[in-house]
C-alpha positions in Angstrom: 146.2 135.5 207.3 144.5 135.2 204.0 145.4 132.4 201.6 145.1 133.3 197.8 143.8 130.5 195.7 144.5 130.8 192.0 141.3 130.8 189.9 141.1 128.4 187.0 141.3 130.0 183.6 137.9 129.8 181.8 137.5 129.8 178.1 134.9 131.8 176.3 132.3 129.1 176.5 132.7 128.5 180.2 132.5 132.3 180.8 129.2 132.5 178.9 127.9 129.5 180.5 124.8 129.2 178.3 123.4 126.0 179.5 122.8 127.6 183.0 121.1 130.5 181.4 119.0 128.3 179.2 118.1 126.1 182.2 117.2 129.1 184.3 114.9 130.5 181.5 113.2 127.1 181.0 112.4 126.9 184.8 111.1 130.5 184.7 108.8 129.8 181.7 107.5 126.6 183.2 106.5 128.5 186.4 105.0 131.3 184.4 102.9 128.8 182.4 101.7 127.1 185.5 100.7 130.4 187.0 98.7 131.7 183.9 
């Protein structure tokens, strides 16, 4: 038997989630810089 959990409503900023994208890109560029 499955239990349905209602998902919280996200506003447009939380849906974009830019801080996570920027942090991921920063880590990627740091690794790239260390490799080159």
